[in-house]
C-alpha positions as CSV (number, residue, x, y, z in Angstrom):
1,M,0.2,1.2,-18.6
2,I,2.0,0.9,-15.2
3,R,5.6,1.0,-15.4
4,K,8.7,1.7,-12.6
5,G,9.5,5.6,-12.7
6,M,5.7,6.1,-11.9
7,K,4.6,6.8,-8.2
8,L,1.8,4.6,-8.7
9,Y,4.2,1.9,-9.6
10,S,5.8,2.0,-6.4
11,I,2.0,2.4,-4.3
12,L,0.8,-0.5,-6.1
13,F,3.3,-3.0,-5.9
14,G,5.2,-1.4,-2.9
15,A,8.2,-0.9,-4.3
16,C,11.4,1.1,-3.2
17,P,10.0,4.9,-3.6
18,K,13.6,5.6,-4.9
19,C,14.7,3.4,-7.5
20,H,11.8,0.8,-7.7
21,H,13.9,-2.2,-7.5
22,E,12.7,-3.9,-4.4
23,S,9.7,-4.9,-2.3
24,M,9.9,-2.8,1.0
25,Y,8.3,-5.5,2.3
26,T,10.0,-8.8,3.7
27,V,7.1,-10.9,2.4
28,K,5.4,-9.9,-0.8
29,N,2.0,-11.6,0.2
30,P,0.0,-9.6,2.4
31,Y,-2.1,-12.3,3.4
32,V,0.8,-13.6,5.4
33,L,-0.7,-11.8,8.3
34,S,2.2,-12.0,10.6
35,D,4.4,-10.5,7.9
36,T,2.2,-8.2,6.7
37,L,3.2,-4.5,8.1
38,K,7.1,-6.1,8.4
39,I,9.5,-3.7,6.0
40,N,13.3,-4.1,5.3
41,E,15.2,-1.3,7.3
42,N,16.6,-0.2,4.0
43,C,16.7,-0.6,0.4
44,S,19.6,-3.5,-0.6
45,H,20.0,-1.5,-4.3
46,C,19.8,1.9,-3.3
47,G,20.7,2.2,0.3
48,T,16.9,4.4,1.2
49,K,15.9,4.4,4.4
50,Y,12.2,3.1,4.9
51,R,11.6,4.2,8.6
52,M,13.2,7.9,8.1
53,E,12.1,8.6,11.8
54,P,10.4,6.7,14.8
55,S,6.7,6.3,14.2
56,F,6.8,7.2,10.8
57,F,4.3,5.1,9.2
58,Y,1.8,6.3,12.4
59,G,0.3,9.2,9.6
60,S,-0.5,6.7,7.4
61,M,-3.7,5.9,9.4
62,Y,-5.4,8.5,8.3
63,I,-5.0,7.2,4.7
64,S,-6.0,4.0,5.7
65,Y,-9.6,5.6,7.0
66,A,-10.1,6.8,3.6
67,L,-9.3,3.5,1.6
68,G,-11.6,1.9,4.3
69,V,-14.5,4.5,3.0
70,A,-13.5,4.0,-0.5
71,F,-13.6,0.3,-0.2
72,A,-16.9,0.2,1.9
73,V,-18.4,2.5,-0.4
74,A,-17.7,0.3,-3.8
75,A,-18.9,-2.8,-1.3
76,F,-22.4,-0.8,-1.1
77,I,-22.9,0.1,-4.6
78,V,-21.9,-3.5,-5.9
79,S,-24.2,-4.8,-3.3
80,F,-27.2,-2.4,-3.1
81,V,-27.1,-0.5,-6.4
82,I,-25.7,-3.3,-8.5
83,F,-27.2,-6.2,-7.3
84,E,-30.4,-4.7,-5.4
85,T,-30.0,-6.4,-2.0
86,S,-31.4,-5.3,0.9
87,L,-29.7,-3.4,3.7
88,T,-28.7,-5.9,5.8
89,V,-26.6,-7.9,3.2
90,A,-25.3,-4.6,1.8
91,F,-24.1,-4.2,5.8
92,F,-22.5,-7.6,5.6
93,A,-21.2,-7.0,2.3
94,I,-19.4,-4.2,3.6
95,I,-17.9,-5.8,6.7
96,L,-16.7,-9.0,4.8
97,T,-15.2,-6.8,2.0
98,L,-13.3,-4.3,4.9
99,I,-12.1,-8.0,6.6
100,G,-11.0,-9.4,3.2
101,F,-9.1,-6.2,2.4
102,M,-7.5,-5.6,5.3
103,P,-4.0,-6.4,4.5
104,I,-4.3,-4.9,0.8
105,I,-5.6,-1.1,2.6
106,M,-2.8,-1.8,4.9
107,R,-0.2,-1.9,2.7
108,L,-1.5,0.6,0.2
109,S,-2.2,3.3,2.5
110,R,2.0,2.9,4.1
111,N,2.8,3.0,0.5
112,I,1.0,6.0,-0.2
113,W,2.3,7.7,2.9
114,I,5.4,7.1,2.3
115,N,5.3,8.2,-1.3
116,L,4.5,11.5,-0.4
117,F,7.6,11.9,0.9
118,M,9.7,10.4,-1.4
119,G,10.1,10.6,-5.2
120,Y,11.6,8.4,-7.4
121,D,15.2,8.8,-8.6
122,K,16.3,7.9,-11.7
123,S,20.5,8.3,-11.2
124,L,19.5,5.8,-8.1
125,A,17.7,3.3,-10.0
126,E,20.5,3.0,-12.6
127,S,23.4,3.0,-11.0
128,K,24.1,-0.4,-9.6
129,N,26.1,0.1,-6.2
130,P,25.3,3.3,-5.1
131,S,26.2,2.7,-1.6
């Protein structure tokens, strides 16, 4: 069970890495493509600054690459190994998977990146107005 207080909660739901009370993103739906990567400046609950430094999220590109490879391998295994399709069909399955999951991969990579540098703080989560 994934619950508040776990890094996995913040990574999967895009919640504030310190208090887990609100989404880091201005729009929760990653498929609103114009707003996929728009994040709030600070958490309204605990005041955590999401952009620790200019260009902070450039490092998430490395994680995005790894996630893309993982999604591509999964698509290949499902299409080629499980459904026993041709390599051409498997190739198109990989392309469609990467295009279809692009917004999710971008958000997950940002969530993982920020959670590498910040951790859950129970005292911030329990306080009502710490600012």
